[in-house]
C-alpha positions as CSV (number, residue, x, y, z in Angstrom):
1,M,-60.3,-23.1,58.7
2,D,-58.6,-23.7,55.2
3,I,-55.5,-25.7,55.7
4,S,-54.5,-25.0,52.1
5,T,-53.9,-21.2,52.8
6,H,-51.5,-21.9,55.9
7,T,-48.2,-23.6,56.0
8,T,-46.0,-24.3,58.7
9,G,-42.5,-23.4,58.7
10,A,-41.4,-27.0,58.1
11,D,-43.6,-27.1,54.7
12,A,-42.3,-24.0,53.5
13,P,-39.9,-24.4,50.4
14,S,-36.2,-24.0,51.4
15,P,-34.1,-21.6,49.4
16,Q,-31.9,-23.3,46.7
17,P,-28.0,-23.0,47.4
18,T,-26.0,-21.1,45.1
19,A,-23.3,-22.3,43.0
20,A,-20.6,-21.4,45.3
21,E,-22.3,-23.0,48.3
22,Q,-22.4,-26.4,46.2
23,K,-19.0,-26.2,45.2
24,R,-17.9,-25.7,49.0
25,A,-20.4,-28.4,50.2
26,A,-19.0,-30.9,47.6
27,R,-15.4,-30.1,48.7
28,G,-16.4,-30.6,52.2
29,A,-18.0,-33.8,51.7
30,T,-15.2,-35.4,49.8
31,R,-13.5,-38.0,51.7
32,P,-9.8,-38.2,52.0
33,G,-9.6,-41.1,49.7
34,D,-11.2,-39.3,47.1
35,R,-8.8,-36.4,47.4
36,I,-5.9,-38.6,47.2
37,F,-7.2,-40.4,44.1
38,L,-8.1,-37.3,42.4
39,G,-4.6,-35.8,43.1
40,L,-3.0,-39.0,41.7
41,T,-5.0,-39.2,38.5
42,R,-4.4,-35.5,38.0
43,G,-0.8,-35.8,38.8
44,S,-0.5,-38.9,36.2
45,G,-2.2,-36.8,33.5
46,I,0.1,-33.9,34.0
47,L,3.1,-36.3,34.1
48,L,2.0,-37.7,30.8
49,L,2.0,-34.2,29.0
50,V,5.4,-33.5,30.7
51,V,6.9,-36.7,29.3
52,M,5.4,-36.0,25.8
53,A,6.6,-32.5,25.8
54,A,10.2,-33.7,27.0
55,I,10.2,-36.3,24.1
56,A,9.3,-33.6,21.6
57,V,11.8,-31.2,22.8
58,F,14.6,-33.6,22.8
59,L,13.8,-35.0,19.3
60,T,13.5,-31.5,17.9
61,Y,16.9,-30.5,19.6
62,R,18.9,-33.3,18.2
63,A,17.1,-33.3,14.9
64,S,17.8,-29.7,14.3
65,L,21.6,-30.4,15.0
66,A,21.5,-33.1,12.0
67,I,19.4,-31.2,9.7
68,S,21.5,-27.9,9.9
69,K,24.5,-29.8,8.4
70,D,22.5,-31.7,5.6
71,H,23.6,-30.9,2.3
72,G,20.4,-32.6,0.8
73,N,16.9,-31.7,1.1
74,F,15.8,-33.5,4.3
75,L,12.2,-34.2,2.8
76,T,12.9,-34.9,-0.9
77,T,16.5,-36.7,-1.1
78,F,16.6,-40.1,-2.1
79,E,19.9,-41.0,-0.1
80,W,21.1,-41.7,3.2
81,N,24.8,-41.1,3.5
82,T,25.7,-39.4,6.8
83,G,29.3,-40.5,6.8
84,L,30.2,-38.4,3.6
85,Q,31.7,-34.8,3.9
86,P,29.2,-33.2,3.6
87,P,26.7,-35.5,4.8
88,V,23.6,-35.8,2.6
89,F,20.6,-37.6,3.6
90,G,16.7,-37.4,3.3
91,I,13.5,-39.2,4.4
92,A,11.6,-39.5,1.0
93,V,12.1,-43.1,0.5
94,L,11.5,-43.9,4.3
95,A,8.2,-41.7,4.4
96,F,7.0,-43.5,1.3
97,G,7.7,-46.9,2.6
98,T,6.3,-46.5,6.0
99,V,3.1,-44.9,4.7
100,V,2.6,-47.5,1.8
101,S,3.2,-50.6,3.9
102,S,0.8,-49.3,6.7
103,I,-1.8,-48.5,4.3
104,I,-1.5,-52.2,2.7
105,A,-1.6,-53.6,6.2
106,M,-4.8,-51.7,7.2
107,V,-6.7,-52.7,3.9
108,I,-6.0,-56.1,4.5
109,A,-6.3,-56.2,8.5
110,V,-9.4,-54.1,9.2
111,P,-12.1,-56.0,7.1
112,V,-11.0,-59.2,8.2
113,A,-10.7,-58.3,12.0
114,V,-14.2,-56.7,11.9
115,A,-15.5,-59.9,10.1
116,I,-13.7,-62.1,12.8
117,A,-15.2,-60.1,15.6
118,L,-18.7,-60.2,14.1
119,F,-18.5,-64.0,13.8
120,L,-17.5,-64.4,17.4
121,T,-20.2,-62.2,18.7
122,H,-23.2,-62.9,16.4
123,Y,-22.6,-66.2,14.6
124,A,-20.3,-68.5,16.2
125,P,-21.5,-70.7,19.2
126,R,-20.3,-70.1,22.7
127,R,-18.2,-73.4,22.7
128,L,-16.6,-72.2,19.4
129,S,-16.2,-68.4,20.0
130,G,-14.3,-69.0,23.3
131,P,-11.5,-71.0,21.9
132,I,-11.1,-68.9,18.8
133,A,-11.0,-65.8,20.9
134,Y,-8.4,-67.2,23.3
135,V,-6.2,-68.0,20.2
136,I,-6.4,-64.5,19.0
137,D,-5.5,-63.3,22.5
138,L,-2.5,-65.3,22.4
139,L,-1.4,-64.4,18.8
140,A,-1.5,-60.7,20.1
141,A,1.2,-61.5,22.8
142,V,3.7,-63.1,20.1
143,P,6.9,-60.8,19.8
144,S,7.4,-59.1,16.7
145,I,10.9,-60.7,16.2
146,V,9.1,-64.2,16.1
147,F,6.8,-62.8,13.5
148,G,9.8,-61.4,11.6
149,L,11.5,-65.0,11.6
150,W,8.2,-66.7,10.5
151,G,7.9,-64.1,7.7
152,A,11.5,-64.6,6.5
153,L,11.3,-68.5,6.7
154,V,7.7,-69.3,6.0
155,L,6.0,-66.2,4.4
156,V,8.6,-65.1,1.8
157,P,9.3,-68.5,0.1
158,H,5.7,-69.0,-0.3
159,L,4.6,-65.5,-2.0
160,D,6.1,-66.5,-5.4
161,G,2.6,-67.8,-6.4
162,L,0.8,-64.8,-5.2
163,F,3.5,-62.4,-6.9
164,G,3.4,-64.5,-10.2
165,W,-0.5,-64.3,-10.2
166,L,-0.6,-60.7,-9.6
167,N,1.8,-60.0,-12.2
168,D,-0.1,-62.2,-14.8
169,Y,-3.5,-60.5,-14.3
170,L,-2.8,-57.0,-12.9
171,G,1.0,-56.6,-14.0
172,W,-0.5,-54.1,-16.8
173,T,-1.4,-51.7,-14.0
174,G,2.5,-51.2,-13.2
175,I,1.8,-51.4,-9.4
176,F,1.7,-55.1,-9.3
177,S,4.3,-55.9,-11.9
178,W,7.1,-58.4,-11.0
179,E,10.3,-59.0,-12.6
180,G,11.2,-62.1,-10.5
181,G,13.7,-62.4,-7.5
182,A,12.8,-62.7,-3.7
183,P,9.4,-61.4,-2.9
184,R,11.1,-59.0,0.0
185,S,8.9,-55.9,-1.0
186,L,6.6,-53.5,0.6
187,L,3.6,-55.7,-0.2
188,T,5.3,-58.6,1.7
189,V,5.8,-56.2,4.8
190,G,2.2,-55.0,4.4
191,I,0.9,-58.4,4.5
192,L,3.3,-59.4,7.5
193,L,1.9,-56.2,9.3
194,A,-1.6,-57.2,8.7
195,I,-1.1,-60.3,10.4
196,M,0.6,-58.7,13.5
197,I,-2.2,-56.1,13.8
198,L,-5.2,-58.3,13.5
199,P,-5.4,-59.6,16.9
200,I,-5.6,-56.0,18.3
201,I,-8.1,-54.7,15.9
202,T,-10.1,-58.0,16.4
203,N,-10.0,-57.9,20.1
204,V,-11.2,-54.3,20.5
205,S,-13.8,-54.5,18.0
206,R,-15.2,-57.8,19.6
207,E,-15.4,-56.1,22.9
208,V,-17.4,-53.0,21.4
209,F,-19.7,-55.4,19.4
210,R,-20.4,-57.2,22.7
211,Q,-21.8,-53.9,24.3
212,V,-24.4,-53.4,21.9
213,P,-27.8,-53.0,23.6
214,R,-29.8,-56.2,23.5
215,M,-32.9,-54.2,23.0
216,H,-31.5,-52.6,19.7
217,E,-31.2,-56.2,18.3
218,E,-34.3,-57.5,19.4
219,A,-36.4,-54.6,18.2
220,A,-34.8,-55.1,14.8
221,L,-35.7,-58.8,14.7
222,A,-39.1,-58.1,16.0
223,L,-39.5,-55.6,12.9
224,G,-38.7,-58.8,10.7
225,A,-34.9,-57.8,10.0
226,T,-32.4,-60.8,9.0
227,R,-29.4,-61.3,11.0
228,W,-27.3,-59.3,8.6
229,E,-29.7,-56.6,8.6
230,V,-29.6,-56.4,12.6
231,I,-25.8,-56.2,12.2
232,R,-25.8,-53.5,9.5
233,M,-28.5,-51.4,11.2
234,S,-27.7,-51.9,14.9
235,V,-24.4,-53.3,15.5
236,L,-22.1,-51.5,13.0
237,P,-23.6,-48.1,13.8
238,F,-23.2,-48.7,17.3
239,G,-19.6,-49.8,17.2
240,R,-18.3,-47.7,14.5
241,S,-16.3,-45.4,16.7
242,G,-14.9,-48.5,18.6
243,V,-13.7,-49.9,15.4
244,I,-12.0,-46.7,14.3
245,S,-10.2,-46.5,17.7
246,A,-9.1,-50.3,17.3
247,S,-7.9,-49.5,13.8
248,M,-5.7,-46.6,15.1
249,L,-4.2,-48.9,17.6
250,G,-3.4,-51.3,14.8
251,L,-2.0,-48.5,12.6
252,G,0.1,-47.1,15.6
253,R,1.9,-50.7,15.7
254,A,2.1,-50.7,11.8
255,L,3.8,-47.4,11.7
256,G,6.3,-48.1,14.5
257,E,7.2,-51.8,13.9
258,T,10.9,-52.4,13.5
259,M,12.3,-56.0,13.8
260,A,9.6,-57.8,11.6
261,V,10.2,-55.3,8.8
262,A,13.9,-55.3,9.0
263,T,13.8,-59.2,8.8
264,V,11.6,-59.5,5.5
265,L,12.5,-56.4,3.7
266,S,15.4,-55.8,1.3
267,P,16.0,-52.2,1.9
268,T,17.3,-49.7,-0.8
269,F,16.8,-46.1,-1.2
270,T,14.8,-46.0,-4.1
271,I,11.0,-45.6,-4.8
272,R,9.5,-48.2,-7.3
273,A,6.4,-47.9,-8.8
274,S,5.5,-51.6,-8.3
275,L,4.8,-52.9,-4.8
276,L,6.2,-56.3,-5.7
277,D,9.7,-55.3,-6.5
278,P,12.5,-55.7,-3.6
279,G,13.2,-52.2,-2.3
280,G,12.1,-49.4,-0.2
281,G,12.5,-48.9,3.5
282,T,10.6,-47.6,6.7
283,F,11.5,-45.2,9.4
284,A,11.7,-47.9,12.1
285,Q,13.5,-50.4,10.1
286,N,16.1,-47.8,9.0
287,I,16.8,-46.6,12.6
288,A,17.1,-50.3,13.9
289,S,19.5,-51.3,10.9
290,K,21.7,-48.0,11.2
291,F,21.8,-47.0,14.6
292,S,24.6,-49.4,16.1
293,E,27.2,-48.5,13.5
294,A,26.3,-44.7,13.1
295,T,28.6,-42.0,14.3
296,E,27.2,-39.3,16.6
297,Y,26.0,-37.2,13.9
298,G,24.4,-40.2,12.2
299,R,22.5,-40.8,15.2
300,D,21.2,-37.2,15.3
301,A,20.1,-37.8,11.6
302,L,18.2,-41.1,12.6
303,I,16.7,-39.1,15.3
304,A,15.4,-36.4,13.0
305,S,13.8,-39.1,11.1
306,G,12.2,-40.4,14.3
307,L,11.0,-37.0,14.7
308,V,9.0,-37.0,11.6
309,L,7.5,-40.6,12.7
310,F,6.5,-39.0,15.9
311,V,4.8,-36.3,14.1
312,I,3.1,-38.8,11.7
313,T,1.7,-40.8,14.6
314,L,0.4,-37.8,16.5
315,L,-1.3,-36.5,13.1
316,V,-2.8,-40.0,12.8
317,N,-4.3,-40.0,16.2
318,G,-5.4,-36.5,15.9
319,A,-7.4,-37.5,12.8
320,A,-8.8,-40.5,14.6
321,R,-10.0,-38.2,17.3
322,L,-11.7,-35.9,14.8
323,I,-13.6,-38.8,13.0
324,I,-14.8,-40.1,16.2
325,A,-15.9,-36.6,17.6
326,R,-17.8,-36.0,14.2
327,R,-19.6,-39.5,14.5
328,K,-20.3,-39.5,18.5
329,D,-24.1,-39.7,17.8
330,Y,-23.2,-43.5,16.6
331,S,-21.0,-44.1,19.6
332,G,-22.0,-46.4,22.4
333,A,-21.9,-43.7,25.2
334,N,-24.7,-42.1,23.4
335,A,-26.8,-45.2,22.5
């Protein structure tokens, strides 16, 4: 008898369960601990959205009270006098100072941080990379007021030489012209912010570079690539999205930094063409310096400026998410 033409009931293929049956089986197989953990994580996500929405509603409401009585243009006025009758205030100088100082900080900090991360992960011997990484971790824990005091007592007095050199060789551009005086300008703020955000970007980038698959590097070396070519073709493409995320974390701190900026900056409500001239201001610095002596209406005006900073931060984070999503083919998750 041909056995191949006869199958027993045990050998017959069983019918595949439907999608509804699979979902019911998955729910029935879920342990109580899994259900509790799922509920906690879901609740945490919902709570975060509720808190963000509550913050946005509060800022919008208080800002509307102030802007409705403002006799200047809130977006373009170069003045902040909430005690006048009628009050006149605007955020033009604050927005310019916040954006420019943050850009300066990012231009300085990101290349240095990536270079340090690459050195620690691909060049430095282990006995050297460990202590350096430890020092960088400690630098990230230093309070901002300590950075501010260091900037005012050490950094500012020693920037005369740099400002003079920039004025001598690049002063013709107008951006780096300097008329003398204490170097308490937006460039000083940018340098200080770069030092403050450097540990954050370095630590995250270092951990991302450590996740590069070893096979990618070994394959490049086997093909005759130099160490720099390995980094350029294997490490940097793999860690690109991580470096962008690290940079956005640093930018978030730079945008909202308060005490350090208030300590080293000479605030004025003027926009100067030169980055070396004293003056300017930022949202966080203005709120910190004026909040304690402000009237109730003045506090609403400061909250209105905080709302603008809140929106800028959301836009920056949204742009970062879009950049990462467009480059997901290079992310470590897809390597």
